[in-house]
N, C-alpha and C positions, 0 to 999 in steps of 0.2 A: 974560355970562348966556346968550347964545345958545349958546355952546359947551357949557355945563352942561346945557342943555335937550336938545341933540342926544345927549349921552352918556346921559342918562336914557332917552330914547326908544329908543336902541339896546339898553340893558339890558332894557327891557320886551319888545321884540321877541324877543330871544334867549331869554328865559324862556318865552315862548309856544311856541317851537319845541321846547324841552326838554320841556315838559308834554304834548306830542303834540297840540297844537291843530291842527285840520284833519285828521280821521280818514280822509278819502278819499285821503290820500297813499299811493302804491304804493312798495314797497321791493323793491330788487333782491336778488341773492344775497349781496351784501356787507352791506347795511344792514338791520337788524331793527327790531322795535318798540322795543326798548331800545337806544338808540344807544350805540355804543361811544365814539365821539367826537362831541362836539357843538360846532359852531362857527358863528358867525354873522359873516358879513362884510358889511358894508354900505358902500356908497359914498354918501356924503351930500355933496350939493352945496349949499353955502351960497349965500345970496342974493348974496353978494359975488363969487361965481364960484369960490370956493376949494373944493377937493375934500378931503374928510376921510375917512380909512379907519379904521374901528374894528373890532376883532375881539374877540369875547368867546367863550370856550370853556372846556371842562372835560372830564375822562375819567370813564368809568363801566364796571363789570364787565358783559359780555354773554354769552348762551348761543347755540349753533349753531341754525340753523333746523330744524324737525322734519321727519321722513321718514315716508312712508305706503306701505302695501303695494299691489301691483297683482296681482289674481288673474285668470287667463285660463281660460275654458271653451272648449276647442278642438274639442269634438265629433268626436273621432277624427282630428284633424289634427295637424301638427307645427309648433310655434311657431317664429317667426323668432328667430335668435340675437341680433338687434338689440333685441328687446323686453325691457325691464328688469322685474325683479320688485318694485321700489320706486322712489319718486321723492321729491325734496326739494321742500318747499313753495316756491312761487314759481318753479319750473322747468317749462318747457314740454317735454312728451314727445311725439315723433312716433312713431306705431305702425307697425310693419312687418307684412307679410302672411304668415300661416301657409301651410303647403303640405298638399295632399291630392289625391286623384284627382278631386275635385269642383272646381267653380268657386267661388272665394272671393267672397262678396258684401259683405264689410265687417264692422267691429266694431260691436256695440251695447252700451251701458252698462246698468246695472241699471234705468234708467228707460225702456229701449227705444229710446233715441235712437242713431242711427248717427253714429259719430265716427271720425275719422282721427288725432286727437291728444288729449292730455291738456293742457288749457290751464294756464298758470302760476297762474291764480287758483283752481285746484282745491284743496280742502282735504279731507283724510280718505282712507280706503282706497278703491280703485277696483276694481270687478268688471266684466270685459269678456267678451262672448260672441262666438265666431267663427260666422259665418253662411255656409252652403254651399248650392250648388244643383247638381243633376245637369248634367253637360255636355251640350250640344246636339249631336246627330248631324247632320252635314252631308255631303252628297255633291255635289261640284262646286259648292260654295258655296250649296247649297239646303238650307234647314232642313226636316228630315223630322219630321212629326208622328207621334204614337203610332199613329194609324190607318194612315198610310203605312208606318210601320215594321212593323205587323202584316201588311200586304199584301206587303211585301218579304220577310218571313220565310216567308209562304205560298209565294211564288214560288221562293224559294231551296229550300224543302223539296220542292216539285214538281220542280224541276230536279235536286235530289239524287237523287230517286227515279228519274228518267229515266236519270241517270248510272249508278245501281246496276243498272237493267235492262240497259243497254248492257254493263256489266261482266259480268253474268251470261251474257248472250248470247255475249260473247267467250270466257268460260270454257267454255261448252258447245261452241263451235266448236273450241277447243283440245282438249277431251276427244275430240271426234269425229275431229280430225286425228290424235291419238295412236292411237285405236282403229284408224282406217283404215291408219295407218302400220304398226302391229303386224300387222294382218291382211295387208297387202301384203307385209311381210317374211316372214311365215309361208308365204304362197302362193309367194313367190319361192324360199324354202328348199325347199319341197316340189317345186316344178318343177325347181329345180337338182339336188336329190337324185335325182329320177327320171331326169333327163338323165344324171347321173354313173352311176347304176345301169345305165341302158340301154347306155351306152358300155362299161362293164366287162362287162356281160352279153354284149354283142356280141363283145368281144374274147375272152372265155373261150369263147364258143360257137365262134368261128372257130378258136381254139387246140385245143379238144377235138374239134371236128368232130362228125360223126354218131356217133362211137364213145364219146361221153361216158358213156352209161349203162353201158358195159362197163368204164369206168375203165382205159383202156389205159395200160400203163406206158411208161417211156422204153425206149430200145433196150437200155441196160445192164441195167435191171431185168427186161426181158423175157427177155434171154439167161440171167440167173441164175435167173429164175423157171422157165424151160423145163427147166433142169437137174433140177428136182425133179418134172417131169411135170405141170405145170399146177396148177390150183386144188387138185384132190384130192391130188396128190402133195405139194405143199408143206404142206398141212394135215396130211397123214399124217406128214410129217417132224417137224412141231412136236409132234404127239402122241407120236411115237416118242421124241423127245428128252426130253419131259416124263417119260415112263415110265423112261427111262434115268437121268435125274436122281434120281428117287425111289429107284430100285434102288441107285444109288451112295451116296445119302445114308443109306439103311438099312444098307448095308454098312459105312459109316464108323461108325455108331452101334454096330453089333455089334462092330467091332474095338476101339472104346473101352471097351466093357463086358466084353470077354473077359478071363478071369483069366490070370495069367502062364503057368500050366501048360497051359492049353487051347490046342490048335492053332488057327491062323488059318484059318478056312474062309470063302471068298469065293464067293458064289453066282454061277454063270455064267449069263448070259442071252444067248442067241444073237440075232443080228440077225433071224433068222427069226421068233423069238417076239415081238419088239418091232415088227416091220414090219406095217403095215396095207396090204392090197392096194390098189394104185394103180388109179385109174379110167382108162379109155382116153381119155375125152373131156376136153379141157382146159376146157371150159365148166363152171362150177360149178352145183350145185343151189342152191335157195333157202337151205337150211340151211348149205351150204358158203359161200355168199356172205355170209350173216349172220355166221358165225364169222370169215370172212376180213376183214370190215369192222371187227371188234372190234380187230384189230391195226393198223388205220389204212392199209389198202390194201397195195400192193406194197412200198413202202419200209418200212412198219411191220412186216410179217410177215418180211421178209428181215432186218431188224434184230433181231427176236426170235429167229430161227434162229441168227444170229451170236452173240447173247448167250448162248443156251443152249449152244452149242458151247463157248464160253469157260468156262461154269460146269461143263460135263462135264469139261473138261480140268483145272480146278482140283480138282474132287472126285476125279478119277482120281489126280492127284498126291498128294492128301491120303491116299488109300488106300496109295499106294506108301510114303509116309513112315511110316505106321502099321505097315506090314509090316517096315520096316527098323529103325526106332527102338525100342529096348526101353522097357518101362514105367519111369517114374521111380522113384527109390528110395522105399521105403515110408515113410510118415510116422513120425517118432520116437514112442516110446511115450508121451512126455509131451505130445504134441500131440493136439488134438481138432478134428473137423470139424463145422461147423454150416452150415445152409443158410437162405437168406432169399429172400422173394418179390420185394420191391422196396424202394426208398428213399423215405421220406416225411419231409419237413422235416429232412433230414440224419440221420435214424435209420433203421435197418433195420426192416422190418415183417415180422411172422410168421416169427420165427427158430425153426427146428426142428432136431432131430437127424438127421432123414432127409429126403432130397429128396422133392418132390411134383410134380405136373404144372405147378404155377405157379412152381417154383423158378427163380431167375435168378442168384443170387450164391452163392459158396462161400467160407466163412470158416475160416481156419486159426488156432486159438487157441494161446496159450502159457499158462504158469502165472501170469503176472502180470496176467491179465485183459485182455490186448490181443490183437489179431488183425490179420492181413493178409487181404485178400479179393480175389477176381477173379471173372470170369464163369464160371458153371457150364458146363463143356464140352458137356454133353448138350443145352444149349439154344442152341448156336451158330446152328443153322438158324433157330430161332424169332427170335433177335435180328437175324439178317441180314434177315429179312422185315420186321421192325418194330423199328428201333433205339430207339423210344420206351421199350422195356423198360429201357433204361439211363439213365433220367432220374435225375439226381443225380450222374452221372459226367461226366468230360470226354471228349467224343466227337469224333473226327475221321473224318468220313464221306466216302468217295470216291464215284465215279460208279457203279461196277459193283456194289459191296456183295457181294462174293463170298467174302471172307475176313475173319476177326477176328484182329487182331494185338495182343498185350499184351506189351511188352518187359519184361525184368527190371528192376526198380526202378520200374516204372510201376504196380505193384499198389497198391491202396488200403489204408488203415489205419483201424482202429476200436478203441474201448475201451468197457468196460462202465461206465456211470455209476451214480450212487447209486440210481436208480430201476430198476436191473437192465435197462437198455435199451442196445443197442449203438449208440453215437454215432460217426459218421464223423469222423475227424480228418484224413484225407488222401483226396481223391477219387481214384477209379480212372481211369486214362488208357487209353482204348480206341481203336484205329484200325480202321476198317471199310473195307477196300480191295477 
């Protein structure tokens, strides 16, 4: 009977456990309100000292524990990666600290309580707020109040103003140093230039001596100068040579224009007609000195005399050639002569049948509308004075410019275009020697 009573008591106790009697019982993550497995093990010790173990149990279908959301209000901070967005009922959650440029003061829940974790007994969604505080400014471990911070800012501003004043003063000093340096350099250059000028002036003065105003020549120049009889004599020689050059040039022009049947007549000019009476004194008058200086002193006027002598010789030889060489063969009947003033953009300008005072080029035409051209001989003297008249031609200019040479085959060529203008197809090659 005792054994039957013990078994009945065990069954009653097991049924109470299954029905959930004792609601204050806590469940861990494995056991829920609806037990999956129910078992009751009791150790019953009988009065006789015997130990009896009885187990009653059974199986039932169970669901997993519920999960709830966790919402964080970070107020501009960055959440910790350890903080979860949900939790399982019956599980304790430890909260991590978020990050920001402020000091984190802790989490508060929806009820305003400061918490560091979510207890395991919590049921339902959780809303957490991150609390922040401005960092405290400390210098040498001393906390600075707002008032002290304002005073510090005032001091810093004042010191910054003093620093700016010092910088401005330094800049002014630098500018003054630059100005003074430039001024000193200019003064030094002026003094140095004056010293150099004084040295050169003294050397020239010593070299020229007291006769500087008279511009004394070298010994060689004086000897050649004296051959002409001093200032008046050499000026007279220059004038005489100029007259002779004019006469010879006119003679050449006449020879070129004379017809084949006309006899060659050369005007004779005696030395007596060209000579200007020489003055006895070697010292020049003011007018003679002025004209003398135009040629650049002794060396210049002697060079001019030499050049004119060479030109007279060239002109004399030209006259001799014209006397000996017969006129060229007359142009064929089918040829025609035209005259042009100058070349403009590779075209002849002002082409006429007769020469005029401005004529520079002579064109010989054929029946095919083509022409060869050369320099009009009557303007040789004008071209020698100014070779720019031959713009558009290939020029080779020597130093003396006393003679024009155009070799056979170097003549230019031109043709008539659709606009009735003579276009140059081959430039004229001219040597001025």
